[in-house]
N, C-alpha and C positions, 0 to 999 in steps of 0.2 A: 504494500500500500504506500502510495506516495505521501510525502510530508505535506503539511498545510501550506497553502499559498500565502497565508497571513502571518504577520508577526505583531505582537502586542506592543503598542507604544504608550506614550504619556496618557494618563487618565483612562487606560483600558482601550483606547482607540486601536483599531486594526489597520495595518498597512501592508500593501502588496510587497512581498520580498523582492520581486524582480523590478518593478517600476518605482517603488517608493510612494505611490499614490495611496491615499486613504481608501479604505473599503467603501466609504460613502461615495467618494468621487468616482471610484471604479464602477460601483453599482449604477450610479446615475448615468455615467457615460456609456456603459454597455447597454443600458435600457433605452437611451435616447439616440444612440448611434452617432454621437458627436461629443466633442469635449465641452466641459463647462466653459461658458464664454469667458474670455480674458477679463480679469479684474473683478469677477463675480465670486461670491461665497456660496457655499451650500449650508442652509439652515436646517437643523433637525426640528421639525414642526412640534413634536411632542416634548422637546427639551432633553431627550435622552440621547446623548452623543454616541451611545453604543447601538442604537436602533437605526441601522443603515438601510432599512427597507426603502425602496424607491419612492413609495407613496408617503414616506415620512420626510422626504428631502425637498427643499424649495430653494430655487436659485434666487438670490437677492444681491443687491448692491452692498458694498461695505457700509454705506450710510444707513441703509435699511437694517442691516444686521446690527449695527451699533445702537439703533433705536430699540431693537428687540432685546439686546444684551448690552446694556450700558457699560459693563466692565470691559468690553472689547475695545473701547476707545483708546 
């Protein structure tokens, strides 16, 4: 059986061993067939950064993300 594609990073977030991309970004990009637009962030709608289900991810601007999470400023 092959090893896991993911390695655990800061705060329990998962990252692709090969590309270094977060599991959230990888899931979103694979689902949408294109990269997350440059300069945009992925927001976890339910606030759980470990829930990388595509339906829980929303593309937002850094400004929008800072309004949702003021500590990101």
